[in-house]
FISE-455610 format. One line per 5 residues: number of its first residue (from 1); for each residue x, y, z of N, C-alpha, C. Coordinates in Angstrom, 3 decimals. Atoms other than C-alpha are relative to their C-alpha. Layout:
N
NUM) X/Y/Z/X/Y/Z/X/Y/Z  ...
***
This chain:
167
1) 0.671/-1.346/-0.248/0.197/0.093/0.217/0.757/1.142/-0.021  -0.898/-1.245/0.080/1.246/3.502/-0.732/-0.254/0.976/0.873  0.656/-0.944/-0.677/1.135/6.127/1.588/0.438/1.829/-0.945  -0.033/-1.468/0.541/0.247/9.736/0.553/1.212/0.901/0.534  -1.149/-0.766/-0.304/2.750/12.342/0.834/-0.725/1.210/0.892
6) 0.821/-0.755/-0.858/2.220/14.925/3.534/-0.958/1.313/-0.522  0.599/-1.423/0.653/1.565/18.181/1.409/-1.524/-0.642/-0.553  1.115/0.674/0.736/-1.343/15.885/-0.873/-0.653/-0.378/1.205  0.757/0.394/-1.147/-2.921/14.699/2.181/-0.630/1.198/0.963  0.686/-1.140/-0.762/-3.171/18.107/3.950/-0.672/0.832/-0.908
11) 1.275/-0.993/0.960/-4.610/19.808/0.652/-1.673/-0.882/-0.157  0.649/0.463/0.057/-6.699/17.124/0.363/-1.409/0.051/1.708  1.185/-0.039/-1.288/-8.133/17.584/4.099/-0.404/1.472/0.006  0.514/-1.396/0.605/-8.291/21.510/3.368/-1.157/0.071/-0.754  1.316/0.035/1.367/-10.528/20.888/0.217/-1.350/-0.793/1.022
16) 0.999/0.663/-1.072/-12.806/18.695/2.558/-0.457/1.154/0.809  0.175/-1.151/-1.073/-13.072/21.448/5.382/-0.624/1.325/-0.548  0.590/-1.259/0.750/-13.694/24.160/2.922/-0.937/-0.290/-0.914  1.096/0.468/0.518/-16.130/22.067/1.085/-1.420/-0.018/0.969  0.859/0.229/-1.218/-18.379/22.018/4.476/-0.744/1.356/-0.195
21) 0.959/-1.487/-0.112/-21.312/24.479/4.323/0.125/0.736/1.059  -0.025/-0.889/-1.201/-20.786/27.202/6.751/-1.155/0.631/0.400  1.686/-0.545/-0.510/-24.109/28.237/8.486/0.606/1.882/0.532  -0.439/-0.888/-0.026/-23.920/32.011/8.497/-0.885/0.443/1.625  0.488/-0.229/-1.127/-24.776/33.613/12.139/-1.118/0.796/-0.263
26) 1.078/-0.677/0.252/-27.027/36.012/10.870/-0.229/0.343/-1.908  -0.111/0.115/1.917/-28.353/35.635/7.291/-0.877/1.289/-0.058  -0.064/-1.428/-0.104/-28.604/39.006/6.058/-2.107/0.401/-0.386  1.352/-0.303/0.192/-32.386/38.797/4.640/-1.034/0.027/1.360  1.068/-0.256/-0.799/-34.326/38.291/7.863/0.463/0.398/1.723
31) -0.613/-0.478/-1.219/-32.020/39.643/10.757/-0.494/1.441/0.627  0.328/-1.502/-0.244/-33.577/42.424/12.813/0.896/0.268/1.122  -1.467/-0.712/-1.114/-31.131/44.682/14.735/-0.837/0.703/0.998  0.703/-0.680/-1.252/-32.697/46.222/18.126/1.468/1.200/0.313  -0.872/-0.723/-0.423/-31.019/49.356/18.800/-0.498/0.087/1.593
36) 0.140/0.315/-1.347/-30.667/49.375/22.493/0.465/1.343/1.156  -0.277/-1.275/-1.126/-30.461/51.972/26.065/-0.222/-1.126/0.941  0.512/0.528/-1.317/-30.541/50.232/29.444/-1.450/0.821/0.195  1.191/-0.315/-0.340/-33.813/49.760/30.854/-0.142/0.678/1.177  -0.537/-0.640/-0.902/-32.631/51.514/33.636/-0.330/1.338/-0.100
41) 0.321/-1.746/0.804/-34.213/55.386/33.067/0.811/0.677/0.642  -1.085/-0.575/-0.672/-31.659/56.455/35.236/1.191/0.141/-0.825  -1.434/0.207/0.958/-28.768/55.574/32.809/-0.238/0.133/-1.208  0.246/-0.235/1.392/-30.695/55.691/29.585/-1.170/1.399/-0.122  0.740/-1.244/0.081/-31.515/59.171/28.734/-1.170/0.363/-0.957
46) 1.146/0.159/0.695/-34.050/58.393/26.114/-0.707/-1.253/-0.600  1.136/0.866/0.591/-37.028/56.565/24.647/-0.088/-0.517/-1.367  -0.138/0.481/1.142/-36.747/56.670/21.312/1.178/1.206/-0.699  -0.966/-0.537/0.747/-34.770/57.744/18.413/-0.041/0.066/-1.511  0.068/-0.488/1.840/-34.497/58.869/14.567/1.101/-0.864/-0.303
51) -1.502/0.425/0.580/-31.910/57.143/12.277/0.689/1.003/-0.177  -1.143/-0.983/-0.048/-30.317/60.199/11.514/0.354/0.354/0.899  -1.023/-0.344/-1.139/-29.648/61.139/14.924/0.861/-1.287/0.226  -0.575/0.718/-0.121/-28.469/57.755/15.434/1.327/-0.244/-0.913  -1.457/-0.013/1.137/-26.066/58.025/12.306/0.917/1.387/0.644
56) -0.934/-1.073/-1.174/-24.901/61.400/14.267/0.704/-0.858/0.817  -0.700/0.397/-1.250/-24.217/59.499/17.354/1.164/-0.726/-0.352  -1.141/1.110/0.497/-22.132/56.662/15.707/1.038/0.800/-0.949  -1.163/-0.605/0.323/-20.130/58.953/13.653/0.750/1.097/0.635  -0.385/-1.150/-1.175/-19.824/61.050/16.672/-0.005/1.418/-0.264
61) 0.605/-1.611/0.372/-21.147/64.161/15.176/-0.669/0.839/1.188  1.138/-0.384/-1.477/-23.363/64.419/18.248/0.360/-0.725/0.850  -0.614/0.717/-1.348/-21.663/63.620/21.611/-0.851/0.130/1.024  0.462/-0.071/-1.336/-24.091/64.715/24.068/-1.509/-0.127/-0.144  1.401/0.073/-0.418/-27.733/63.977/24.979/-0.462/1.155/0.495
66) 0.413/-1.269/-1.055/-30.166/66.816/25.951/-0.081/-0.415/1.532  -0.357/-0.281/-1.095/-29.519/67.763/29.140/1.366/-0.416/0.531  -1.682/0.303/0.129/-25.633/67.126/28.613/0.696/-1.361/0.565  -0.553/0.761/-0.397/-25.191/64.078/29.459/0.889/-1.031/-1.282  -1.074/0.200/1.476/-22.112/62.481/27.217/-0.624/-1.244/-0.479
71) 0.568/1.211/0.325/-23.455/59.952/24.724/1.511/-1.189/-0.056  -0.796/0.681/-0.284/-21.597/56.702/24.898/-0.084/-1.312/-1.123  0.473/0.762/0.348/-22.045/54.837/21.866/0.822/-1.394/-0.181  -1.164/1.352/0.171/-20.433/50.957/21.278/-0.607/-0.639/-1.058  -0.135/0.756/1.160/-19.976/49.007/18.453/0.357/-1.588/0.558
76) -0.378/1.114/-0.002/-19.590/45.390/18.101/1.408/-0.114/-0.641  -0.983/0.172/0.494/-16.012/44.314/16.971/-0.220/-0.124/-1.538  0.079/-0.407/1.067/-15.442/45.398/13.171/-0.407/-1.450/-0.906  0.295/1.148/0.985/-15.751/41.496/11.777/-1.073/-0.278/0.481  1.392/0.471/-0.746/-18.953/40.784/13.776/-0.969/0.355/-1.315
81) 1.167/-0.208/0.684/-21.934/40.170/11.295/-0.642/0.431/0.076  0.747/-0.896/-0.316/-24.228/42.055/13.129/0.551/1.348/-0.298  -0.712/-1.133/-0.191/-21.597/45.198/13.168/-0.284/0.323/-1.367  -0.009/-0.135/1.464/-21.547/44.613/9.362/-1.449/0.616/-0.614  1.094/-0.673/0.366/-25.172/44.922/8.853/-0.304/1.401/0.798
86) 0.495/-1.380/-0.489/-25.672/47.612/11.141/0.557/1.232/-0.355  -0.889/-1.246/0.875/-22.785/49.866/9.321/-0.905/-0.023/-1.200  0.224/-0.422/1.412/-24.477/49.229/6.134/-0.962/0.548/0.135  1.574/-0.777/-0.180/-28.005/50.111/7.410/0.121/1.308/0.533  0.046/-1.436/-0.630/-27.027/53.129/9.554/1.016/1.151/-0.506
91) -1.074/-0.844/0.254/-23.642/54.616/8.218/-0.010/-0.069/-1.349  -0.042/-0.229/1.617/-24.336/53.404/4.638/1.604/-0.526/-0.358  -0.572/0.498/0.556/-21.031/51.730/4.433/0.941/-0.993/0.787  -0.625/1.348/-1.194/-18.801/48.598/6.184/1.231/0.702/0.773  -0.783/-0.296/-0.935/-16.306/49.206/8.951/1.267/0.427/-0.946
96) -1.533/-0.282/0.750/-13.015/48.917/6.680/0.059/1.230/-0.572  -0.246/-1.590/1.043/-14.084/52.031/4.720/-0.090/1.074/0.848  0.346/-0.933/-0.703/-14.384/53.860/7.902/1.208/0.941/0.477  -1.247/-0.302/-0.530/-10.748/53.890/8.787/0.517/1.399/-0.391  -0.541/-1.257/0.422/-9.754/57.003/6.854/-0.361/1.242/0.854
101) 0.565/-1.019/-0.927/-12.402/58.979/8.615/0.406/0.109/1.452  -0.144/0.377/-1.580/-11.640/57.538/12.038/1.414/0.949/0.145  -0.990/-0.301/-0.095/-8.030/58.293/11.500/0.195/1.521/0.233  0.200/-1.165/0.274/-8.980/61.842/10.584/-0.641/0.787/1.373  0.524/-0.309/-1.408/-11.035/62.481/13.689/0.661/-0.032/1.292
106) -1.257/-0.022/-1.561/-8.333/61.159/16.009/0.848/1.097/-0.183  -0.694/-1.442/-0.241/-6.261/64.415/15.149/-0.833/0.875/0.001  0.949/-0.941/-0.183/-9.213/66.552/15.866/-0.583/-0.352/1.776  0.333/0.509/-1.344/-9.613/64.430/19.586/-1.139/-0.521/-0.247  1.319/1.056/-0.060/-12.641/62.399/18.551/0.326/-1.125/-0.257
111) -0.767/1.269/0.070/-12.238/58.861/19.177/-1.548/-0.781/-0.769  1.010/0.900/0.181/-14.537/56.110/17.491/-0.720/-0.674/0.966  0.793/0.282/-1.130/-17.203/54.588/19.422/1.006/-1.543/0.521  -0.846/1.364/-0.454/-15.964/51.575/22.002/-0.619/-0.911/-0.933  0.197/1.253/0.431/-15.914/48.304/20.776/0.141/-0.918/0.971
116) -0.117/1.391/-0.930/-16.866/45.026/22.403/0.166/-1.244/-0.918  -0.367/0.946/0.586/-16.096/41.858/21.454/-1.452/-1.217/-0.131  1.135/0.862/0.509/-19.960/39.954/21.571/-1.037/0.910/0.443  1.001/-0.656/-0.336/-23.388/40.661/22.114/-0.375/0.301/1.511  -0.208/-0.417/-1.553/-23.095/39.769/25.793/0.528/0.980/0.319
121) -1.101/-1.032/-0.332/-20.448/42.227/26.220/-0.998/1.183/-0.431  0.460/-1.358/0.646/-22.745/45.001/24.563/-1.153/-0.218/0.961  0.911/-0.166/-1.377/-25.688/44.153/26.806/0.759/0.601/1.450  -0.235/-0.226/-1.440/-23.929/44.473/29.939/0.779/1.237/-0.128  -0.025/-1.497/-0.092/-22.189/47.803/28.792/-1.015/0.722/0.235
126) 1.380/-0.624/0.274/-25.455/49.073/27.756/-0.411/0.270/1.523  0.503/0.397/-1.594/-27.061/47.943/31.190/0.591/0.963/0.761  -0.524/-0.405/-0.965/-24.372/49.412/33.083/0.208/1.503/-0.056  -0.978/-1.099/0.348/-22.683/52.704/31.186/-1.210/1.147/-0.219  1.026/-0.843/0.411/-24.926/55.830/31.739/0.237/0.752/-1.288
131) -0.286/-0.451/1.135/-25.584/57.492/28.447/0.351/-0.904/-1.351  -0.466/0.826/1.357/-24.732/54.358/26.239/-1.085/-0.631/-0.721  0.888/0.610/1.183/-26.549/53.304/23.104/0.795/-1.172/-0.571  -0.510/0.875/0.939/-25.930/50.073/21.250/-0.831/-0.458/-0.763  0.730/0.886/0.751/-27.363/47.357/19.385/0.153/-1.678/0.062
136) -0.040/1.554/-0.027/-27.933/43.625/19.167/-0.921/-0.571/-0.903  1.407/0.780/0.825/-30.027/40.852/17.262/-1.094/-0.010/0.903  1.352/-0.191/-0.510/-33.545/41.591/18.123/-0.213/-1.048/0.894  0.463/1.270/-1.076/-33.729/38.027/19.630/0.840/0.059/1.083  -0.515/0.141/-1.373/-31.176/38.680/22.011/-0.179/1.039/1.079
141) 0.972/-0.970/-1.091/-32.899/41.753/23.818/-0.329/-0.777/1.033  0.889/0.769/-1.340/-33.850/40.927/27.513/-0.164/1.049/0.998  0.068/-0.960/-0.829/-34.626/42.613/30.426/0.754/1.213/0.272  -1.075/-1.483/-0.619/-31.679/44.971/31.083/-0.069/0.961/-1.053  -0.183/-0.624/0.877/-32.169/46.603/27.924/-1.476/0.347/-0.348
146) 1.311/-0.406/0.459/-35.036/48.666/26.279/0.171/0.248/-1.732  -0.323/-0.605/1.276/-34.987/48.676/22.308/-0.586/1.270/-0.147  0.744/-1.033/0.201/-35.676/51.948/21.065/-0.075/0.274/-1.444  -0.059/-0.188/1.525/-35.115/51.248/17.114/0.045/-1.146/-0.583  -0.344/1.339/0.485/-35.614/48.268/15.093/0.457/0.199/-1.482
151) -0.427/-0.183/1.647/-33.728/47.935/11.745/-0.239/-1.636/-0.344  0.095/1.401/1.058/-34.778/44.799/9.204/0.583/0.549/-1.158  -0.513/-0.337/1.872/-33.446/44.534/5.680/-0.758/1.100/-0.515  0.718/-0.844/0.802/-36.117/46.725/4.414/-0.851/1.311/0.723  0.626/-1.186/-0.750/-37.377/49.235/7.207/0.703/-0.472/1.301
156) -0.680/-0.120/-1.357/-36.376/50.878/10.160/-1.284/0.492/0.619  1.135/-0.815/-0.893/-39.109/51.566/12.906/0.230/0.005/1.143  -0.125/-0.072/-1.701/-39.589/52.613/16.306/-0.609/-1.155/0.893  1.061/1.306/-0.577/-42.267/49.848/16.715/0.464/-1.325/-0.140  0.004/1.231/0.434/-41.521/46.370/17.379/-0.689/-0.918/-0.906
161) 0.406/0.564/0.914/-41.467/44.049/14.711/-0.931/-1.301/0.202  1.202/1.143/-0.588/-44.871/41.443/15.131/0.684/-1.089/-0.131  -0.835/1.705/0.079/-42.968/38.201/14.583/1.736/0.194/-0.364  -1.243/-0.068/0.239/-39.060/37.771/15.023/0.140/-1.548/-0.166  -0.517/1.396/0.111/-37.603/34.472/13.785/0.999/-0.427/0.524
166) -1.174/0.357/-1.246/-35.542/33.601/16.932/-0.077/-1.741/0.045  0.049/1.838/-0.197/-34.156/29.846/17.209/0.855/0.055/0.988
***
């Protein structure tokens, strides 16, 4: 019996792995994003928001809530599938396309929104940080936060969707 060479067998294993279907955590066509603030009214200064204001907040063009509390927007990390959907829907581009903008803003003393690694980290940050605003998959929003805007593939609304496709 002949033995396969190491490079050939490695190539076969890699081809087999790459041919497996990869499930997408967020199917672009049915994911609903909930823009969230803390459910604690002392921490959350707003109960609703317009998409135009949300865009200003995430571009850091607006930095204070009415009443003077600093805004604390938070993003998921740049490669997170939900961050990609949020960036396309709200900011009209992808995180990698924003680097020149943030490099320029940095020289003016303006930092980009804080980034966290997971939706659970997002929930904790928004729950505990005064003036914070973030986003999660609507299926993951829980009692700690209050959704104030819903972003779906073809619509943005202040009303919760009638039905979420949570698994």
